N, C-alpha and C positions, 0 to 999 in steps of 0.2 A: 461891327469893326472886330474881326480878330486879334486879339494882340500877343505881343511875341510870347506870356506867360499863358494864354489860354493854346498856342500852338506848340510849345512844349511838352504844358502837362497831356497834350494829345496827342505827341509825339512816344511820352513815357508810359501812356495808357497801351500805345498796340505795341509797345518792344513788351510790356510786362504781358498782356495777352498772349503774343506768338509764344513767350517767355512757359507761359504757363501750360498752353496747346503742347510745344515740344518737351519738355522735361516731362510730361505726362505720357505723353506715343511714346517716345525715345530715351526715355530713365536721363541722370545728369550727366553721366559719362559718358553719352553719345550727342549730347548738343554742347553743339559750338556756339561761339557768338555770332560768326557766318552765316550759322542756319536760322538765327534772332535774326539779324539782320534783314536776312531773307525775305521770312515772313512776316514783318512786320512791315516792310519795303519802306528801309531806313540804308544808312549806310553801316557799317562795322562800327566806325568813330562812333558815331549817333549810340550804339548800343553802350560801348566801353565806355562812354561818358554816364549812362544811366547806373553804370557801375559794375565791380568785377562779377566772376558767373555765380558766386554764391552766394552775392547779397542780391540777384537777379532772383536765383529760384525761393528763396525767402520771400522778397517782392512781389513774384508773382501767388507765392501761394497763400497771405494778408490779403492780397485784394481779389482770389479766386474766392476764401473765406467769407470776404465783408459780403461778397453779393452785390448785382447792380441797385439793390435796396439798400444797401449799408446796415443788414438785418446786425450783421457785426461788427460795428462802427472800429476803425483799427484805432482811433481815440475817443473819449468820453463814454458815455452811460450803454451800456449793454443793453439787447432787444428786448430783454423782460420789463428791465424799468419800467417803459413807454407801456409794453401789452398792458402789464397790471392797471394801470392809469387807463386803461381805454377802453378794455370790456374786462367781462365777470372773470374771476380770478379763473376757475374750471378752461375755460376758452383761452386766457393768455398762458397758462400753462400746455393745452394742448397748442397752439398755435407756435409757442417760445421751441417747443424739442421739435415741432415738426421744419421750423427754422434750420434747427442746429442738424438736424438729422440729414436737412439738405445739401448743407453746407460741407456735413464731412463726406457725406457722397460724392459732391463734385469734385474735392480736392483729393479723396484716398489714396491716388497715385501721385498726384503733387506728393504726398505724404513720402510716401517711397524714396523719392530722389530729395526730397530732403534729411532723409536717413541715409540716404548712398552719397551727399554732400557732407554731413558730419562725418563720415567713414573713412573720405577722404581727405578733408580738411581740418583741423584744428579748431579752425574758427570759426567755419561752419560747425563744429561739435558747439562749441562755446553759444552759440544763436540757437542752435538747437533746443539749448537746457534753459534757454529763456522763453521760448514757445512755451515748452511743455510747463515751465512756472508758471505763463501768463495764464495757461488753459486751467490750471490749478485755482489760480486764482479766481477765475469766471465762473467753477465750479463755487469756490467757497461762497462768492458773493450771490449766486442762486442757493446755495445751503442756508447763507443769512436773510436770505427775504420768505423762503418758506418762513422761517423763525419769525422774520416779523410781520408778519402774514395769520400768526394764530397756528401753520399747521404742522408743524413740530417744535418738539423744546431744544432748547441752547444747546443739551448734550446730544443731540444727536446732528450737528455741522463736521464734525473729522469725520463720526462714519459716514455722512452722507457721501463728503466730497473722494472719501476714496471708492464708494461704492457708482457714485456718475462717471469715477474716470476708469470704471471697468465697465461699466455699459456703453457709455458715447465717446469711442475713442476710434481712432480710423485704423488702429491693430484688429478691433473686432468685426467692425463692418467691411474689411476688408477679406476678413477670413468667410464671412457670412457670404456674401456677395459671389467668393470665388468658388466657395465647397457649395453650397446650396441655393446660390441662383437668388439670392435676398435683392428686392427692387430696393430703390431711395424709399418710396411709401412706406414696403414692408417694417422697413428700419424704424421709420419716425413712429410705426404703431407700435412696435418693438418698446419702442424706448420709453411709451406714454406710458405702456401698460408695465412695465419694471418701476418706471420713476412713479406713479398711482400705489401699486403695493412695498415702496419705500416709504410711500408718507403713512399709509394708511398700518402700516406697521410701526411707526411712532405715533399713530392716534391724534388726533387735531385739540391742539391744546385750548382754543378754543368752542366752544361748542354749537356757535353758531357758523363756525368756517367749515364747508367741507367741499374736499377736492374733488376732480372727476375722477371719476368709477372707468378702472382701467376698461379697455374695451373686450367685449367676445372674443 
């Protein structure tokens, strides 16, 4: 039997899915609550209860970035923690970067909507600052995991965070996709190659640990 909580959660998912589609296709300024309601098949009042437009675009981004498999959960341990426990290290690194590339690729148009929201609303700008801060924290956790696994020395962490942010961003993917027709798969290969080169530049701390070879 479907409970009221289940029904409410389903309605919210439909609203956020509709929001993600419309903000991606039409941008932030051109997307209305009525359009979201029509796409989701609910009343505009239900959309309003789900949050003001600025909150809807950020919630839609978070859901889309996480993906159906919760590769990047909204709370709790990030994806790579479980991956390193379930598979050999080179495979775990490759799988994590493939998941990250896919998440960036499927949300890069939504990212532009977040930026437009931030330009239009100081409260949305504060929310975008927190998204960027969380991205940096995620990259720092990734860098510290490489240290814990013996792939890089502790002093590499701030450098790796900076480099991760430079190569694994929505802005970089957007430019490469628009100007070079880069596919999500090619972006993932690029990430794997660049991360392997970064790790190789520091050299493994433990001689028994060998990171993945960069793709040819």
